Every structure is written in structure tokens, then in C-alpha cells.
Backbone as numpy.savetxt, mean C-alpha at the origin, in Angstrom:
# Nx Ny Nz CAx CAy CAz Cx Cy Cz
-12.17 -45.73 2.05 -11.24 -45.54 3.17 -11.90 -44.70 4.26
-11.71 -45.07 5.50 -12.29 -44.33 6.62 -11.60 -42.97 6.78
-12.40 -41.93 6.96 -11.86 -40.57 7.14 -11.72 -40.33 8.64
-10.51 -40.44 9.15 -10.26 -40.31 10.58 -10.05 -38.85 10.97
-10.21 -38.60 12.26 -10.00 -37.24 12.79 -8.56 -36.79 12.58
-7.63 -37.74 12.71 -6.21 -37.39 12.55 -5.91 -37.00 11.10
-6.58 -37.65 10.13 -6.39 -37.32 8.73 -6.95 -35.93 8.42
-8.11 -35.63 8.97 -8.70 -34.29 8.81 -7.78 -33.24 9.42
-7.25 -33.55 10.60 -6.37 -32.62 11.31 -5.10 -32.35 10.49
-4.53 -33.40 9.89 -3.32 -33.24 9.08 -3.58 -32.36 7.87
-4.71 -32.60 7.20 -5.05 -31.79 6.02 -5.33 -30.35 6.42
-5.96 -30.17 7.55 -6.26 -28.81 8.03 -4.97 -28.05 8.31
-3.99 -28.72 8.90 -2.71 -28.08 9.21 -1.95 -27.74 7.93
-2.11 -28.57 6.91 -1.42 -28.33 5.65 -2.04 -27.20 4.85
-3.36 -27.10 4.90 -4.05 -26.13 4.03 -4.54 -24.89 4.76
-4.71 -25.00 6.09 -5.25 -23.87 6.85 -6.74 -23.68 6.67
-7.42 -24.64 6.02 -8.85 -24.53 5.77 -9.65 -25.08 6.94
-10.96 -24.87 6.88 -11.84 -25.31 7.95 -11.97 -26.82 8.01
-12.38 -27.32 9.18 -12.47 -28.76 9.41 -13.45 -29.43 8.44
-14.64 -28.84 8.28 -15.65 -29.44 7.42 -15.22 -29.44 5.96
-14.53 -28.37 5.55 -14.04 -28.30 4.17 -12.99 -29.38 3.92
-12.12 -29.62 4.92 -11.10 -30.66 4.81 -11.74 -32.05 4.75
-12.73 -32.26 5.60 -13.41 -33.56 5.62 -14.10 -33.83 4.28
-14.74 -32.81 3.74 -15.43 -32.95 2.45 -14.45 -33.32 1.35
-13.28 -32.67 1.33 -12.28 -32.95 0.31 -11.74 -34.37 0.45
-11.56 -34.84 1.67 -11.08 -36.20 1.90 -12.11 -37.24 1.48
-13.37 -36.94 1.73 -14.45 -37.85 1.30 -14.46 -37.95 -0.22
-14.33 -36.81 -0.89 -14.37 -36.80 -2.36 -13.18 -37.52 -2.98
-12.07 -37.57 -2.27 -10.86 -38.21 -2.81 -10.58 -39.55 -2.14
-11.59 -40.08 -1.42 -11.49 -41.39 -0.78 -10.29 -41.48 0.17
-10.05 -40.38 0.90 -9.01 -40.38 1.93 -7.61 -40.14 1.43
-7.44 -39.85 0.14 -6.10 -39.57 -0.41 -5.73 -38.13 -0.06
-4.85 -37.96 0.91 -4.57 -36.62 1.42 -3.90 -35.74 0.37
-3.06 -36.31 -0.49 -2.41 -35.52 -1.53 -3.44 -35.03 -2.55
-4.33 -35.93 -2.94 -5.38 -35.55 -3.90 -6.33 -34.54 -3.28
-6.60 -34.70 -1.97 -7.49 -33.76 -1.27 -6.87 -32.37 -1.22
-5.57 -32.32 -0.95 -4.87 -31.03 -0.89 -4.90 -30.35 -2.25
-4.71 -31.14 -3.33 -4.74 -30.59 -4.68 -6.14 -30.09 -5.03
-7.15 -30.87 -4.61 -8.55 -30.48 -4.86 -8.86 -29.16 -4.17
-8.34 -29.00 -2.95 -8.61 -27.77 -2.20 -7.87 -26.58 -2.80
-6.70 -26.83 -3.37 -5.98 -25.76 -4.05 -6.76 -25.28 -5.27
-7.33 -26.24 -6.01 -8.15 -25.88 -7.17 -9.40 -25.13 -6.74
-9.98 -25.59 -5.64 -11.16 -24.92 -5.10 -10.83 -23.50 -4.68
-9.65 -23.33 -4.08 -9.21 -22.01 -3.67 -9.02 -21.09 -4.85
-8.48 -21.62 -5.96 -8.30 -20.82 -7.17 -9.64 -20.40 -7.74
-10.61 -21.32 -7.69 -11.95 -20.99 -8.19 -12.59 -19.89 -7.35
-12.42 -19.99 -6.04 -12.97 -18.97 -5.14 -12.29 -17.61 -5.39
-10.99 -17.68 -5.63 -10.26 -16.44 -5.91 -10.78 -15.77 -7.17
-11.06 -16.59 -8.21 -11.60 -16.05 -9.46 -12.96 -15.38 -9.22
-13.80 -16.02 -8.41 -15.13 -15.48 -8.14 -15.06 -14.16 -7.39
-14.06 -14.02 -6.53 -13.95 -12.81 -5.70 -13.10 -11.72 -6.35
-12.51 -12.03 -7.51 -11.57 -11.09 -8.14 -12.20 -9.76 -8.50
-13.52 -9.75 -8.77 -14.18 -8.51 -9.17 -14.63 -7.65 -8.01
-14.48 -8.16 -6.79 -14.92 -7.39 -5.62 -13.83 -6.39 -5.22
-14.26 -5.20 -4.84 -13.33 -4.11 -4.53 -12.59 -4.39 -3.23
-11.27 -4.40 -3.31 -10.42 -4.55 -2.12 -9.71 -3.23 -1.89
-10.28 -2.39 -1.03 -9.74 -1.05 -0.82 -9.24 -0.84 0.60
-9.30 -1.91 1.41 -8.74 -1.84 2.76 -7.41 -2.58 2.72
-6.86 -2.94 3.86 -5.62 -3.70 3.85 -4.56 -3.13 4.74
-3.30 -3.27 4.31 -2.18 -2.85 5.16 -0.99 -2.41 4.32
-0.21 -1.50 4.89 1.07 -1.09 4.33 2.17 -1.72 5.18
3.17 -2.28 4.53 4.30 -2.88 5.22 5.59 -2.23 4.73
6.56 -2.05 5.63 7.87 -1.53 5.22 8.97 -2.37 5.86
10.09 -2.45 5.16 11.27 -3.14 5.68 12.50 -2.40 5.21
13.41 -2.11 6.15 14.66 -1.42 5.83 15.83 -2.35 6.16
16.80 -2.45 5.28 17.96 -3.31 5.51 18.76 -2.83 6.71
19.56 -3.70 7.26 20.34 -3.37 8.47 21.27 -2.19 8.26
21.80 -2.06 7.03 22.72 -0.93 6.76 22.00 0.33 6.33
20.67 0.27 6.20 19.89 1.45 5.84 20.05 1.88 4.39
20.62 1.04 3.56 20.86 1.41 2.17 19.77 0.91 1.21
18.92 0.02 1.70 17.89 -0.56 0.85 16.61 -0.73 1.67
15.46 -0.52 1.03 14.19 -0.65 1.74 13.08 -1.02 0.77
12.02 -1.58 1.33 10.84 -1.97 0.56 9.61 -1.42 1.23
8.67 -0.92 0.43 7.34 -0.55 0.93 6.32 -1.30 0.08
5.29 -1.84 0.73 4.36 -2.76 0.09 2.93 -2.46 0.53
1.99 -2.56 -0.41 0.57 -2.48 -0.08 -0.13 -3.75 -0.50
-0.83 -4.38 0.45 -1.67 -5.54 0.17 -3.08 -5.20 0.63
-4.05 -5.48 -0.24 -5.43 -5.06 0.04 -6.35 -6.22 0.39
-7.31 -5.91 1.24 -8.42 -6.78 1.56 -9.70 -5.97 1.37
-10.84 -6.60 1.56 -12.09 -5.88 1.42 -12.47 -5.12 2.68
-12.06 -5.64 3.84 -12.46 -5.03 5.11 -11.27 -4.87 6.05
-11.42 -3.94 6.98 -10.41 -3.72 8.01 -10.32 -4.93 8.93
-11.44 -5.63 9.11 -11.47 -6.81 9.98 -10.48 -7.86 9.48
-10.51 -8.15 8.18 -9.58 -9.14 7.60 -8.15 -8.60 7.59
-8.00 -7.30 7.38 -6.65 -6.70 7.36 -5.93 -6.90 8.69
-6.69 -7.03 9.77 -6.09 -7.22 11.10 -5.94 -8.70 11.45
-6.46 -9.58 10.58 -6.42 -11.02 10.84 -4.97 -11.52 10.81
-4.64 -12.46 11.70 -3.27 -12.98 11.78 -2.84 -13.65 10.48
-3.77 -14.32 9.80 -3.42 -14.98 8.53 -3.06 -13.96 7.46
-3.82 -12.87 7.40 -3.53 -11.79 6.44 -2.18 -11.16 6.75
-1.94 -10.87 8.03 -0.69 -10.23 8.42 0.52 -11.13 8.14
0.37 -12.42 8.39 1.46 -13.36 8.12 1.78 -13.42 6.63
0.72 -13.43 5.81 0.89 -13.43 4.36 1.61 -12.16 3.91
1.18 -11.01 4.42 1.79 -9.73 4.06 3.27 -9.70 4.43
3.60 -10.22 5.62 5.00 -10.24 6.06 5.85 -11.15 5.18
5.28 -12.29 4.77 6.01 -13.20 3.88 6.26 -12.57 2.52
5.25 -11.88 2.00 5.40 -11.23 0.70 6.45 -10.12 0.79
6.42 -9.36 1.88 7.41 -8.30 2.09 8.82 -8.87 2.07
9.01 -9.99 2.77 10.33 -10.63 2.81 10.75 -11.12 1.43
9.78 -11.62 0.65 10.09 -12.09 -0.70 10.52 -10.95 -1.61
9.88 -9.80 -1.47 10.27 -8.63 -2.27 11.67 -8.18 -1.90
11.95 -8.11 -0.60 13.26 -7.66 -0.13 14.37 -8.61 -0.59
14.08 -9.91 -0.59 15.10 -10.90 -0.94 15.32 -11.02 -2.43
14.24 -10.96 -3.22 14.32 -11.26 -4.65 14.29 -10.04 -5.56
13.83 -8.91 -5.02 13.78 -7.65 -5.78 13.11 -7.81 -7.16
11.87 -8.26 -7.18 11.15 -8.37 -8.46 10.92 -7.00 -9.08
10.72 -6.98 -10.39 10.51 -5.71 -11.08 9.05 -5.28 -11.03
8.14 -6.26 -11.04 6.71 -5.94 -11.10 5.92 -6.85 -10.17
4.66 -6.48 -9.94 3.76 -7.32 -9.14 3.55 -8.66 -9.84
3.51 -8.65 -11.17 3.34 -9.89 -11.94 4.53 -10.82 -11.72
5.74 -10.27 -11.69 6.93 -11.08 -11.41 6.88 -11.65 -9.99
6.41 -10.84 -9.07 6.33 -11.25 -7.67 5.39 -12.44 -7.49
4.32 -12.49 -8.25 3.29 -13.52 -8.07 3.85 -14.93 -8.17
4.87 -15.13 -9.00 5.42 -16.48 -9.21 6.56 -16.81 -8.26
6.98 -15.86 -7.45 8.10 -16.08 -6.54 7.69 -16.91 -5.34
8.66 -17.69 -4.83 8.37 -18.62 -3.74 8.50 -17.94 -2.39
7.55 -18.25 -1.51 7.58 -17.76 -0.14 8.31 -18.76 0.74
8.56 -18.36 1.98 9.24 -19.25 2.93 8.44 -20.53 3.16
7.13 -20.46 2.99 6.26 -21.62 3.18 6.41 -22.66 2.07
7.05 -22.27 0.96 7.20 -23.18 -0.17 6.22 -22.91 -1.28
5.14 -22.19 -0.99 4.15 -21.83 -2.01 4.62 -20.59 -2.76
4.07 -20.42 -3.96 4.30 -19.16 -4.66 3.41 -18.10 -4.01
3.70 -16.83 -4.28 2.87 -15.75 -3.76 1.43 -15.90 -4.23
1.24 -16.27 -5.50 -0.11 -16.42 -6.03 -0.84 -17.59 -5.39
-0.16 -18.70 -5.18 -0.79 -19.84 -4.51 -1.20 -19.49 -3.09
-0.33 -18.78 -2.39 -0.63 -18.39 -1.01 -1.78 -17.38 -0.98
-1.83 -16.49 -1.97 -2.91 -15.51 -2.04 -4.26 -16.21 -2.22
-4.30 -17.17 -3.13 -5.54 -17.90 -3.38 -5.97 -18.69 -2.15
-5.00 -19.29 -1.46 -5.32 -20.04 -0.25 -5.87 -19.11 0.83
-5.33 -17.90 0.91 -5.80 -16.93 1.91 -7.21 -16.47 1.58
-7.51 -16.26 0.30 -8.87 -15.90 -0.11 -9.85 -16.97 0.33
-9.48 -18.23 0.10 -10.34 -19.35 0.48 -10.56 -19.37 1.99
-9.53 -19.01 2.74 -9.60 -19.08 4.20 -10.41 -17.93 4.80
-10.19 -16.70 4.31 -10.82 -15.53 4.94 -12.10 -15.10 4.25
-12.34 -15.59 3.01 -13.58 -15.27 2.32 -13.65 -13.88 1.73
-12.51 -13.25 1.49 -12.49 -11.93 0.88 -11.49 -11.89 -0.27
-11.68 -10.94 -1.17 -10.71 -10.70 -2.22 -9.44 -10.12 -1.60
-8.31 -10.69 -1.92 -7.01 -10.22 -1.44 -6.17 -9.88 -2.66
-5.57 -8.70 -2.66 -4.75 -8.28 -3.80 -3.40 -7.74 -3.33
-2.33 -8.23 -3.96 -1.01 -7.61 -3.77 -0.98 -6.46 -4.77
-1.17 -5.25 -4.26 -1.43 -4.13 -5.16 -0.15 -3.50 -5.74
0.82 -3.22 -4.90 1.99 -2.47 -5.37 3.12 -2.58 -4.37
4.33 -2.33 -4.84 5.49 -2.24 -3.95 6.52 -1.34 -4.61
7.44 -0.84 -3.82 8.55 -0.07 -4.37 9.81 -0.41 -3.58
10.88 -0.60 -4.31 12.18 -0.85 -3.70 13.01 0.41 -3.82
13.56 0.87 -2.70 14.39 2.08 -2.69 15.81 1.69 -2.29
16.77 2.13 -3.09 18.18 1.88 -2.78 18.93 3.20 -2.86
19.90 3.38 -1.99 20.58 4.68 -1.91 22.01 4.53 -1.40
22.82 5.55 -1.66 24.16 5.63 -1.07 24.11 6.40 0.24
22.97 7.04 0.51 22.80 7.82 1.75 22.20 6.90 2.82
21.01 7.22 3.29 20.37 6.39 4.32 18.86 6.49 4.18
18.18 5.39 4.48 16.71 5.35 4.37 16.09 5.22 5.75
15.13 6.10 6.02 14.36 6.03 7.26 12.93 5.65 6.91
12.24 5.01 7.84 10.86 4.61 7.59 9.96 5.08 8.72
8.67 5.18 8.39 7.67 5.50 9.41 6.36 4.84 9.02
5.72 4.20 9.97 4.40 3.60 9.76 3.41 4.26 10.70
2.33 4.76 10.13 1.24 5.30 10.95 0.19 4.20 11.02
0.25 3.42 12.10 -0.58 2.24 12.18 -0.17 1.30 11.06
-1.15 0.77 10.35 -0.86 -0.05 9.17 -1.41 0.59 7.91
-1.85 1.85 8.02 -2.57 2.46 6.91 -1.73 3.45 6.09
-0.69 4.01 6.69 0.20 4.92 5.96 1.64 4.51 6.23
2.40 4.38 5.16 3.81 4.05 5.29 4.66 5.01 4.48
5.85 5.33 5.00 6.73 6.29 4.33 8.17 5.79 4.38
8.89 5.97 3.28 10.33 5.79 3.22 10.95 7.13 2.81
11.99 7.54 3.50 12.68 8.79 3.17 14.16 8.52 2.95
14.65 8.91 1.79 16.06 8.79 1.43 16.71 10.15 1.71
17.61 10.19 2.69 18.18 11.49 3.07 19.57 11.32 3.68
20.22 12.47 3.89 21.53 12.49 4.56 21.39 12.87 6.03
20.14 12.98 6.50 19.89 13.38 7.89 20.21 12.25 8.85
20.44 12.61 10.13 20.64 11.55 11.14 19.32 10.83 11.37
19.37 9.73 12.10 18.20 8.86 12.21 17.00 9.55 12.83
17.22 10.38 13.85 16.09 11.04 14.51 15.42 12.06 13.59
16.23 12.87 12.92 15.67 13.88 12.02 15.00 13.20 10.82
15.63 12.16 10.30 15.06 11.46 9.15 13.70 10.86 9.50
13.58 10.32 10.71 12.28 9.77 11.13 11.25 10.89 11.28
11.67 12.04 11.79 10.76 13.18 11.90 10.27 13.63 10.51
11.18 13.62 9.55 10.80 14.00 8.18 9.80 12.97 7.62
10.05 11.69 7.88 9.14 10.64 7.42 7.76 10.81 8.07
7.75 11.18 9.34 6.49 11.42 10.04 5.76 12.61 9.42
6.50 13.64 9.07 5.91 14.82 8.42 5.28 14.43 7.08
5.99 13.62 6.29 5.47 13.19 4.99 4.17 12.40 5.18
4.14 11.55 6.20 2.92 10.77 6.48 1.77 11.69 6.83
2.02 12.72 7.63 0.95 13.59 8.12 0.48 14.61 7.09
1.41 15.21 6.34 1.08 16.35 5.48 0.94 15.97 4.00
1.56 14.87 3.61 1.43 14.34 2.25 1.90 15.32 1.17
3.17 15.74 1.20 3.69 16.54 0.09 3.75 15.69 -1.17
3.72 16.36 -2.31 3.74 15.62 -3.58 5.14 15.52 -4.18
5.99 16.50 -3.84 7.34 16.53 -4.39 8.33 16.95 -3.30
9.62 16.71 -3.56 10.64 17.11 -2.58 10.83 18.61 -2.58
11.06 19.19 -3.76 11.30 20.64 -3.88 10.79 21.12 -5.23
10.92 22.42 -5.48 10.39 22.99 -6.72 11.08 22.43 -7.96
12.36 22.08 -7.84 13.08 21.53 -9.00 12.54 20.18 -9.42
11.90 19.47 -8.51 11.39 18.14 -8.83 9.94 18.16 -9.29
9.33 19.35 -9.35 7.95 19.47 -9.82 7.95 19.46 -11.35
7.23 18.55 -11.99 7.20 18.50 -13.46 6.66 19.80 -14.06
7.22 20.21 -15.20 6.84 21.46 -15.84 5.34 21.48 -16.19
4.80 20.33 -16.64 3.38 20.30 -17.02 2.48 20.50 -15.81
2.95 20.06 -14.64 2.19 20.24 -13.40 2.10 21.73 -13.06
3.24 22.42 -13.22 3.29 23.86 -12.93 2.43 24.63 -13.93
2.52 24.27 -15.21 1.76 24.97 -16.24 0.25 24.81 -16.06
-0.16 23.63 -15.64 -1.58 23.38 -15.42 -2.11 24.27 -14.30
-1.34 24.36 -13.22 -1.76 25.20 -12.10 -1.71 26.68 -12.48
-0.69 27.05 -13.26 -0.56 28.46 -13.68 -1.75 28.87 -14.54
-2.22 27.97 -15.42 -3.37 28.27 -16.28 -4.61 28.55 -15.44
-4.78 27.80 -14.36 -5.92 28.02 -13.47 -5.81 29.37 -12.78
-4.59 29.69 -12.32 -4.36 30.97 -11.64 -4.55 32.16 -12.58
-4.13 32.00 -13.84 -4.29 33.07 -14.84 -5.77 33.35 -15.06
-6.56 32.28 -15.21 -8.00 32.44 -15.43 -8.66 33.14 -14.24
-8.23 32.79 -13.05 -8.80 33.42 -11.85 -8.40 34.90 -11.78
-7.13 35.18 -12.07 -6.64 36.56 -11.97 -7.24 37.47 -13.02
-7.41 36.95 -14.23 -7.93 37.78 -15.32 -9.38 38.19 -15.08
-10.10 37.39 -14.35 -11.49 37.73 -14.05 -11.61 38.83 -13.01
-10.46 39.20 -12.40 -10.48 40.24 -11.36 -10.59 41.64 -11.95
-10.25 41.81 -13.24 -10.33 43.10 -13.89 -9.18 44.03 -13.56
-8.14 43.53 -12.92 -7.00 44.37 -12.54 -6.02 44.52 -13.70
-5.14 45.54 -13.64 -4.16 45.79 -14.72 -3.23 44.59 -14.92
-2.67 44.46 -16.13 -1.85 43.31 -16.50 -0.65 43.13 -15.58
0.00 44.27 -15.21 1.20 44.16 -14.37 0.85 43.64 -12.97
-0.32 44.04 -12.48 -0.78 43.57 -11.17 -1.15 42.07 -11.26
-1.79 41.70 -12.36 -2.18 40.30 -12.57 -0.95 39.40 -12.57
0.13 39.86 -13.24 1.37 39.06 -13.32 1.95 38.81 -11.93
1.94 39.87 -11.10 2.46 39.72 -9.73 1.56 38.79 -8.91
0.26 38.92 -9.12 -0.69 38.06 -8.40 -0.45 36.58 -8.75
-0.28 36.35 -10.04 -0.08 34.97 -10.50 1.20 34.39 -9.91
2.29 35.17 -9.98 3.58 34.66 -9.48 3.53 34.41 -7.98
2.88 35.32 -7.26 2.78 35.15 -5.81 1.97 33.92 -5.44
0.85 33.74 -6.12 0.00 32.57 -5.84 0.67 31.27 -6.26
1.44 31.33 -7.36 2.13 30.13 -7.83 3.22 29.72 -6.84
3.94 30.69 -6.32 4.98 30.41 -5.32 4.37 29.79 -4.06
3.22 30.32 -3.66 2.53 29.79 -2.49 2.08 28.35 -2.73
1.55 28.10 -3.93 1.10 26.76 -4.28 2.27 25.77 -4.27
3.38 26.17 -4.86 4.55 25.28 -4.93 5.10 24.98 -3.53
5.02 25.96 -2.64 5.45 25.73 -1.25 4.54 24.70 -0.58
3.26 24.75 -0.91 2.29 23.85 -0.28 2.46 22.40 -0.72
2.89 22.19 -1.97 2.96 20.82 -2.49 4.36 20.22 -2.41
5.35 21.01 -1.98 6.71 20.48 -1.87 7.10 20.30 -0.40
7.81 19.23 -0.14 8.24 18.90 1.22 9.00 20.05 1.87
10.01 20.57 1.18 10.87 21.58 1.81 10.16 22.91 2.00
9.08 23.16 1.24 8.36 24.43 1.37 7.32 24.43 2.47
6.99 23.28 3.01 5.91 23.18 4.00 6.40 23.51 5.41
5.53 24.09 6.24 5.86 24.26 7.65 6.02 22.88 8.29
7.07 22.70 9.06 7.34 21.40 9.68 6.23 21.06 10.67
5.72 19.85 10.58 4.53 19.46 11.34 4.74 19.55 12.85
5.96 19.35 13.33 6.22 19.40 14.78 6.62 20.80 15.25
6.87 21.69 14.29 7.24 23.07 14.62 6.85 23.97 13.43
5.58 24.35 13.33 5.08 25.11 12.18 5.72 26.47 11.99
6.52 26.93 12.96 7.18 28.23 12.82 8.37 28.18 11.86
8.80 26.98 11.50 9.89 26.86 10.53 9.52 25.86 9.44
10.04 26.10 8.25 9.77 25.19 7.15 10.70 23.97 7.25
10.36 22.94 6.50 11.22 21.76 6.46 12.58 22.13 5.88
12.60 23.06 4.91 13.86 23.51 4.31 14.79 24.09 5.37
14.24 24.94 6.25 15.07 25.54 7.31 15.54 24.50 8.31
14.67 23.55 8.60 15.03 22.47 9.53 16.20 21.66 8.98
16.12 21.31 7.70 17.20 20.54 7.07 18.48 21.36 6.98
18.34 22.64 6.64 19.51 23.51 6.50 20.26 23.64 7.82
19.52 23.79 8.89 20.14 23.93 10.22 20.92 22.67 10.60
20.50 21.52 10.07 21.18 20.26 10.39 22.22 19.89 9.33
22.34 20.74 8.29 23.27 20.43 7.21 22.89 19.17 6.46
21.58 18.94 6.33 21.08 17.71 5.72 20.22 18.01 4.50
19.94 16.99 3.73 19.09 17.13 2.55 18.27 15.86 2.36
17.19 15.98 1.58 16.34 14.84 1.26 16.45 14.56 -0.24
16.78 13.32 -0.57 16.92 12.94 -1.97 15.58 12.51 -2.59
14.72 11.96 -1.75 13.43 11.50 -2.24 12.64 10.82 -1.15
11.37 10.56 -1.42 10.54 9.85 -0.46 9.45 9.08 -1.20
8.92 8.08 -0.53 7.79 7.31 -1.04 6.74 7.27 0.07
5.49 7.57 -0.29 4.40 7.53 0.68 3.27 6.68 0.12
2.89 5.64 0.86 1.76 4.81 0.50 0.67 4.97 1.54
-0.56 5.07 1.08 -1.72 5.06 1.97 -2.69 4.00 1.48
-3.19 3.20 2.40 -4.07 2.10 2.04 -5.26 2.59 1.21
-5.45 1.98 0.06 -6.64 2.24 -0.74 -6.66 3.53 -1.52
-5.58 4.33 -1.47 -5.61 5.60 -2.20 -5.75 5.34 -3.69
-6.67 6.07 -4.32 -6.88 5.91 -5.75 -7.83 4.80 -6.14
-8.26 3.98 -5.16 -9.21 2.91 -5.45 -10.62 3.44 -5.23
-11.45 3.28 -6.23 -12.83 3.74 -6.11 -13.63 2.74 -5.28
-14.10 3.19 -4.14 -14.83 2.31 -3.24 -16.32 2.32 -3.57
-16.92 1.16 -3.48 -18.36 1.03 -3.71 -19.10 1.56 -2.50
-20.04 2.46 -2.72 -20.85 3.00 -1.63 -22.05 2.06 -1.41
-22.08 1.46 -0.23 -23.16 0.51 0.05 -24.42 1.25 0.53
-25.54 0.95 -0.08 -26.84 1.49 0.35 -27.68 0.31 0.81
-27.63 0.02 2.10 -28.28 -1.16 2.65 -29.79 -1.12 2.43
-30.39 0.05 2.63 -31.85 0.18 2.48 -32.26 -0.12 1.05
-31.50 0.41 0.07 -31.83 0.16 -1.33 -31.64 -1.31 -1.68
-30.62 -1.94 -1.09 -30.38 -3.35 -1.36 -31.54 -4.22 -0.85
-32.01 -3.92 0.36 -33.15 -4.65 0.94 -34.39 -4.45 0.08
-34.65 -3.20 -0.33 -35.82 -2.88 -1.14 -35.77 -3.63 -2.47
-34.58 -3.72 -3.04 -34.41 -4.41 -4.31 -34.74 -5.89 -4.18
-34.27 -6.48 -3.07 -34.52 -7.90 -2.83 -36.01 -8.16 -2.60
-36.68 -7.25 -1.89 -38.11 -7.41 -1.64 -38.92 -7.31 -2.93
-38.52 -6.37 -3.80 -39.23 -6.17 -5.07 -39.06 -7.35 -6.01
-37.88 -8.00 -5.91 -37.63 -9.14 -6.79 -38.31 -10.40 -6.27
């Protein structure tokens, strides 16, 4: 069967792949567009498998808050480079996945993979197709759904840091608090929410430091308590100086407004992912030696 330009164009529109790749698939399937599309899907899965071991530590954070402010989703999708993270195809995929999470409320990333997108493909099928198109490993890394009886505010710092804050504050103050969380990165809301083992671990470090000072036991005890209180203020949202007005703490800011924070979620692209350090000179030398 003759492979016409219109047939190549139709397959390209269906798969989003390059012209030459579409033509090759049509040649292999003797112009059967359905078989060609299936062949390209299999090819995309194979490419995805080959790229699965490559580190994807770049990408984007996406957030969506329901119209009533009672429910929200935060999502991280990774790519290998910032260049692909800004690509329209990557962004469209991320937006579709975000919508799927908000609509279906899956429990895990594994559950999400089989869910259908607006395009009709499953998340996993669309991910594999995107890998084939952009040539990088793409991973749907994590998401969190927040639901509350209060109100949820969101803040995005570019596409690299996203925050959801569950609070009783008005919209302007809640957004300011979300901005503070993005900038300062507290680990807990307040001292009551700090796990006991976290406190004990830090206290053990402070005890070791204080005991080496050679000071009397009663002085050491006061030193430890003072340093522990300072540490807890640094890692808790309400104990930190407010980023837009360092003369007052977040606790005082909330108190003055008669508001409180129930919880927050902060995602930063690639946090916790060990990135491969590229040594271009060593790579060239290795190739020359081989």
C-alpha cells in the first residue's frame, strides 16, 4: 500500500510522534494505521523501559484547589532536564494528570497510573508516549490530596516549589502564610506536632555539645533547654519570624488575625533525589581510552 503524506499526517496527529517515525511505522505495517499506532505504542513502552534507570530530578510542581476551597491537590512530575520541564507537551501531560488526581482521588501513584486521562489514554500510556516524544525519562513521582472543613490556600513559586496551607485565615493572610512556607521551609506547624523522637534526637546532640563545655550540671541543663527551644522555633512554622515582617513571628501574625493553621504541604522539585554529577572531561577521557 502506498504511504501517502495524508496518512503520515493522520498518524502523527494521533501519536504526537515525529514524521519519519510515523512513516517508518506505516511502512512496517503496510499502511495499516491502526497497526502502526499499536506498533508505535509498543515502541514507546520499550523506550520508556530503556530510560527508566535514568535520573529524573527536574520537572514541575502543580497545584489545584477546588472552587469552594475545601479540597486541593499538589503533584510532582519529573523530567531529566529543565528544558523538557518547560516543554508544552510535558506541561499538558502534567495538567492532565493533575486533573485526573483531583477527579478520581487515587490512593497511590500506582493506582493513578491506570486511570484514564481526558485524552482517553491511561496515565501510564500517556507517560510512555511522552517519553518517546521528548526523549527523556518522565516520572509521576508523588501527589497529595488535602481536604478540610476550613479553607485551603495555595502558592506556586514558579514551577519548582508548591505549597498548600489548610487554615482558618482569610485568603490574603493564608496566601502570605503559603508564601512563607515556600520561602523558609518549616518542617512542622508547631511544637505539639513535632514527633517525640525528632526532639530526642536533637536533644542528644545538644547534650553532647553542652557536656563538652565543662560547665556545672545546672548550667548545662539551662543551656540545653534554651538551645532546644531555639531549635524548635526554627523548625516550626509558628515559631519562625514572618518572611514579610521579621519583627514578628508567624504565631503573632496569626494571633492578631484570630486565625490558625491546621497543616501544610510543601513540595520542591527533585528534593530527596540523588542527582548524578556529570564530569564531562572524565567522560571524554574514558571514551578516548576505550
